[in-house]
C-alpha positions as CSV (number, residue, x, y, z in Angstrom):
1,M,23.6,-13.6,4.5
2,S,21.3,-13.1,7.5
3,V,21.7,-10.3,10.0
4,P,23.5,-11.6,13.1
5,R,21.3,-11.8,16.2
6,T,23.5,-9.4,18.0
7,A,23.3,-6.8,15.2
8,L,19.9,-5.5,14.3
9,P,20.5,-2.1,12.7
10,T,17.4,0.1,13.0
11,R,16.6,3.4,11.4
12,P,16.5,6.1,14.0
13,R,12.9,6.6,15.1
14,P,11.7,10.2,15.3
15,R,10.9,11.1,18.9
16,D,7.4,12.2,18.0
17,E,6.5,9.1,15.8
18,T,4.4,7.4,18.5
19,A,2.6,10.6,19.4
20,G,1.8,11.3,15.7
21,V,0.3,7.8,15.2
22,R,-1.8,8.1,18.3
23,R,-3.0,11.6,17.4
24,F,-4.2,10.2,14.1
25,W,-6.7,7.7,15.6
26,Q,-7.6,9.9,18.6
27,E,-8.6,12.7,16.3
28,L,-10.9,10.3,14.5
29,G,-12.5,9.4,17.9
30,L,-11.3,5.8,17.7
31,P,-10.2,3.6,20.6
32,G,-7.1,2.6,18.6
33,L,-6.1,0.9,15.3
34,V,-6.6,-2.7,14.1
35,D,-3.8,-3.8,11.7
36,V,-4.7,-7.0,9.9
37,H,-1.4,-7.4,8.1
38,T,1.7,-7.4,10.3
39,H,4.4,-10.0,10.4
40,F,5.7,-12.0,13.3
41,M,7.5,-15.3,12.6
42,P,10.1,-17.5,14.2
43,E,13.1,-15.3,14.5
44,R,15.3,-17.4,12.2
45,V,12.6,-17.3,9.5
46,L,12.1,-13.6,9.8
47,R,15.8,-12.9,9.5
48,K,15.9,-14.9,6.3
49,V,13.0,-12.8,5.0
50,W,15.0,-9.6,5.9
51,A,18.0,-11.0,4.2
52,Y,16.0,-11.6,1.1
53,F,14.9,-8.0,1.1
54,D,18.4,-6.9,1.7
55,G,19.6,-8.9,-1.2
56,L,17.0,-7.4,-3.6
57,G,15.6,-10.9,-4.3
58,P,13.5,-11.3,-7.5
59,L,10.2,-11.5,-5.6
60,T,10.7,-7.9,-4.4
61,G,11.0,-6.7,-8.0
62,G,14.6,-6.0,-7.4
63,I,13.7,-2.8,-5.7
64,E,15.7,-1.4,-2.8
65,W,13.7,-2.1,0.3
66,P,15.2,-1.1,3.6
67,I,13.4,-2.6,6.7
68,T,12.4,0.3,8.9
69,Y,11.5,-1.7,12.0
70,R,14.3,-4.3,12.2
71,A,14.2,-5.1,15.9
72,E,13.7,-7.9,18.3
73,E,10.3,-9.5,18.6
74,A,9.4,-7.9,22.0
75,E,10.4,-4.5,20.9
76,R,8.3,-4.7,17.7
77,A,5.2,-5.8,19.6
78,A,5.8,-3.1,22.2
79,L,6.0,-0.5,19.4
80,L,2.7,-1.5,17.9
81,R,1.1,-1.2,21.4
82,A,2.7,2.2,21.8
83,F,1.2,3.2,18.5
84,G,-2.2,2.2,19.8
85,V,-2.7,-0.9,17.7
86,R,-5.4,-2.8,19.6
87,A,-5.0,-6.0,17.6
88,F,-2.6,-7.2,15.0
89,T,-1.6,-10.4,13.2
90,S,1.4,-12.7,12.8
91,M,1.3,-13.2,9.1
92,L,3.5,-16.1,8.2
93,Y,3.6,-18.4,5.3
94,P,5.5,-21.5,4.0
95,H,7.4,-21.7,0.7
96,K,7.7,-25.5,0.6
97,P,5.9,-28.6,1.8
98,G,6.3,-29.7,5.4
99,M,6.7,-26.2,6.7
100,A,3.1,-25.0,7.5
101,R,2.4,-27.2,10.5
102,W,5.4,-26.1,12.5
103,L,4.8,-22.5,11.6
104,N,1.3,-23.0,12.9
105,D,2.6,-24.5,16.1
106,W,4.9,-21.5,16.6
107,A,2.1,-19.0,15.8
108,A,-0.2,-20.7,18.4
109,G,2.5,-20.2,21.0
110,F,3.0,-16.6,20.0
111,A,-0.7,-15.9,20.3
112,R,-0.8,-17.4,23.7
113,R,2.0,-15.2,25.0
114,T,0.8,-12.2,23.0
115,P,-3.0,-11.7,23.8
116,D,-3.3,-8.7,21.4
117,C,-2.2,-10.8,18.4
118,L,-5.0,-12.4,16.5
119,H,-4.1,-16.1,16.4
120,T,-2.8,-16.6,12.8
121,S,-2.2,-19.8,10.8
122,T,-1.3,-20.8,7.3
123,F,-1.3,-23.7,4.9
124,F,0.4,-25.2,1.8
125,P,-1.0,-27.5,-1.0
126,E,0.3,-30.8,0.4
127,P,-1.1,-34.1,1.9
128,G,-2.6,-33.5,5.3
129,A,-3.2,-29.8,4.8
130,A,-6.9,-30.1,5.6
131,D,-6.1,-31.9,8.8
132,Y,-3.8,-29.2,10.2
133,V,-6.1,-26.4,9.0
134,R,-8.9,-28.1,11.0
135,E,-6.7,-28.5,14.0
136,A,-5.7,-24.8,13.8
137,V,-9.3,-23.7,13.6
138,E,-10.2,-25.9,16.6
139,D,-7.3,-24.5,18.5
140,G,-8.7,-21.0,18.0
141,A,-7.0,-19.6,14.9
142,R,-8.8,-16.4,14.0
143,V,-7.1,-15.6,10.6
144,F,-5.1,-17.4,8.0
145,K,-2.4,-16.2,5.6
146,A,-1.8,-17.5,2.1
147,H,1.0,-16.2,0.0
148,V,0.5,-17.3,-3.6
149,Q,3.5,-15.4,-4.9
150,V,6.1,-16.8,-2.4
151,G,4.5,-20.2,-2.2
152,G,4.4,-20.5,-6.0
153,Y,1.2,-22.5,-5.9
154,D,-2.2,-22.3,-7.6
155,P,-4.7,-21.3,-4.9
156,A,-7.3,-23.3,-6.9
157,D,-5.2,-26.5,-6.6
158,E,-7.5,-29.4,-5.6
159,A,-5.1,-30.1,-2.7
160,L,-6.4,-26.9,-1.1
161,D,-10.1,-27.3,-1.9
162,A,-10.9,-28.9,1.5
163,C,-8.9,-26.1,3.3
164,W,-10.9,-23.4,1.6
165,G,-14.1,-25.2,2.4
166,L,-13.3,-25.6,6.0
167,L,-12.4,-21.9,6.4
168,A,-15.5,-20.8,4.5
169,E,-17.7,-23.0,6.8
170,A,-15.9,-21.7,9.9
171,G,-16.1,-18.1,8.8
172,V,-12.4,-17.6,9.5
173,P,-10.9,-14.9,7.3
174,V,-7.9,-15.6,5.0
175,V,-5.5,-12.8,4.0
176,V,-4.2,-13.8,0.6
177,H,-1.3,-12.2,-1.3
178,C,-2.6,-12.9,-4.8
179,G,-1.8,-9.8,-6.7
180,S,1.2,-9.6,-9.0
181,G,3.1,-7.0,-7.1
182,P,5.8,-6.3,-6.4
183,A,6.7,-9.0,-8.9
184,P,4.4,-11.5,-10.7
185,G,4.3,-15.2,-9.8
186,K,3.2,-18.1,-11.8
187,H,-0.2,-18.1,-10.2
188,T,-0.7,-14.5,-9.1
189,G,-3.5,-12.3,-10.5
190,P,-7.3,-12.4,-10.2
191,E,-8.1,-15.5,-12.2
192,P,-6.9,-18.3,-9.8
193,V,-8.6,-16.6,-6.9
194,A,-11.8,-16.2,-8.9
195,R,-11.8,-20.0,-9.4
196,V,-11.6,-20.5,-5.6
197,L,-14.4,-18.0,-5.0
198,A,-16.6,-19.7,-7.6
199,R,-16.3,-22.9,-5.6
200,H,-16.5,-21.2,-2.1
201,P,-18.5,-18.0,-2.5
202,R,-18.9,-17.5,1.3
203,L,-15.2,-17.5,1.9
204,R,-14.0,-14.5,3.9
205,L,-11.1,-13.8,1.6
206,V,-9.1,-10.6,2.3
207,V,-7.1,-9.5,-0.7
208,A,-3.7,-8.2,0.5
209,H,-2.3,-4.9,-0.9
210,L,-5.7,-4.2,-2.5
211,G,-4.6,-6.7,-5.1
212,M,-1.7,-4.5,-6.3
213,P,-1.2,-3.9,-9.2
214,E,-4.5,-5.5,-10.5
215,Y,-6.5,-3.2,-8.3
216,E,-9.6,-3.0,-10.5
217,D,-9.8,-6.7,-11.1
218,F,-9.9,-7.4,-7.4
219,L,-12.4,-4.6,-6.9
220,D,-14.5,-6.6,-9.3
221,L,-14.3,-9.7,-7.1
222,A,-15.2,-7.7,-4.0
223,E,-18.2,-6.3,-5.7
224,R,-19.3,-9.7,-6.9
225,Y,-18.8,-11.6,-3.6
226,A,-20.1,-10.1,-0.4
227,E,-17.5,-11.7,1.9
228,V,-14.5,-10.6,-0.1
229,R,-12.5,-7.8,1.6
230,L,-9.3,-5.9,0.8
231,D,-6.5,-4.7,3.0
232,T,-4.6,-1.5,2.4
233,T,-1.1,-2.8,2.9
234,M,1.4,-0.5,1.3
235,A,-1.3,1.0,-1.0
236,F,-1.2,4.7,-1.8
237,T,2.2,5.2,-0.1
238,D,4.9,7.1,-2.1
239,F,6.8,3.8,-2.4
240,S,4.0,1.9,-4.0
241,E,2.6,4.8,-6.1
242,R,6.0,5.0,-7.9
243,M,5.8,1.2,-8.5
244,A,2.1,0.5,-9.1
245,P,-0.1,3.6,-8.8
246,F,-3.7,3.1,-7.9
247,P,-6.0,4.3,-10.8
248,G,-7.8,7.5,-9.8
249,R,-10.9,6.3,-11.7
250,A,-11.3,3.4,-9.2
251,L,-11.3,5.6,-6.1
252,S,-15.1,5.9,-6.0
253,R,-15.4,2.2,-6.1
254,L,-13.1,1.9,-3.1
255,A,-15.2,4.4,-1.3
256,D,-18.3,2.4,-2.0
257,L,-16.6,-0.7,-0.5
258,G,-15.7,1.2,2.7
259,D,-17.3,-1.4,4.9
260,R,-15.0,-4.1,3.5
261,V,-11.6,-2.4,3.4
262,L,-9.2,-3.2,6.3
263,L,-6.1,-1.4,7.5
264,G,-2.9,-3.4,6.8
265,T,0.6,-2.1,6.9
266,D,3.2,-4.9,6.4
267,F,4.9,-3.8,9.7
268,P,7.8,-4.4,10.3
269,N,8.9,-5.0,6.7
270,I,8.2,-1.6,5.3
271,P,10.6,0.8,3.8
272,Y,9.1,3.9,5.4
273,R,7.5,5.0,8.7
274,Y,4.3,3.4,10.0
275,A,2.5,6.8,10.0
276,H,3.1,7.2,6.3
277,Q,0.5,4.5,5.6
278,L,-2.0,6.3,7.7
279,D,-1.3,9.7,6.1
280,A,-1.6,8.1,2.7
281,L,-5.1,6.9,3.5
282,A,-6.1,10.2,5.0
283,G,-4.8,11.9,1.8
284,L,-7.4,10.1,-0.3
285,G,-10.0,12.5,0.9
286,L,-12.7,9.8,1.4
287,G,-13.8,11.3,4.7
288,E,-13.5,10.6,8.4
289,G,-16.2,8.0,8.4
290,W,-14.4,5.9,5.8
291,L,-11.1,6.3,7.7
292,R,-12.8,5.2,11.0
293,A,-14.2,2.1,9.3
294,V,-11.0,1.2,7.5
295,C,-8.6,1.8,10.4
296,H,-10.6,0.2,13.1
297,D,-14.4,-0.6,12.9
298,N,-14.4,-3.0,9.9
299,A,-11.8,-5.3,11.4
300,A,-13.2,-4.9,15.0
301,R,-16.5,-6.2,13.6
302,L,-15.0,-9.0,11.6
303,F,-13.0,-10.3,14.5
304,G,-15.5,-9.6,17.2
305,L,-13.3,-7.2,19.2
306,P,-14.8,-5.7,22.3
307,D,-15.9,-2.1,22.3
308,T,-13.6,-1.4,25.3
309,P,-9.9,-1.9,24.7
310,G,-8.5,-4.4,27.1
311,A,-11.8,-6.2,27.6
312,A,-12.2,-9.9,26.7
313,P,-12.9,-10.5,23.0
314,V,-16.5,-11.4,22.1
């Protein structure tokens, strides 16, 4: 059962939460944060997502997963701005045919009324997918989201080949949930994505959640393909370390890929405070230069963000 629109129970926010997040990036000498993995969707869709988490659905691994930032859209966007997030995304995804185009229409409208949101789009293996992907790119989409686990499709499906080709040619990044966490899907894991990259080696593919739990396999792909990146979403947090710990032997490899690791958080659908993701990254001990790159500079370069916050994008 979805949460009624008039009742959005939120976990009380510590009074110093915003100050703590801002202090994190200010002490690194950054102009703010860039979060490439945040969720904004049509309200009725997002409430169904929250209801799924509340119901311990199988794709969550049956793990208790309280939504920390369950609030109205405007409040959620305002909170990210208060944290100092310069740019964020509206990660959204279809789970059946006929859904992607209208999600893209909604996301385009959201981007127009939310200038600090990177215009996000999505797709599904279905007739006409290449057409609406092309339309979205021409309309200014700056990042796409693909969710192999929820969508239940093979990313190497021939029905998507033209989509991947279009995005590779346009240089538009695609954030892909392709790892098998928190629960495996029929087509999750590194092998299906490896087949996509073999056909489209210039594709700017961003592996969500560092590929959790197949971290090392996805590090292999990032080392093999120069345009593959990884986002940090939920990685290294207490929540994820209990479920799928990152192997200590691979930490040096992550350090070496520091120019291709991007901050992601899964806001608002996280079972802990936003600052915990930042603290978890800082706790790796990879240095301030690595943190600056991951939390801001890599994504700012990828998306052509201006040096001065508030200026027009490049």
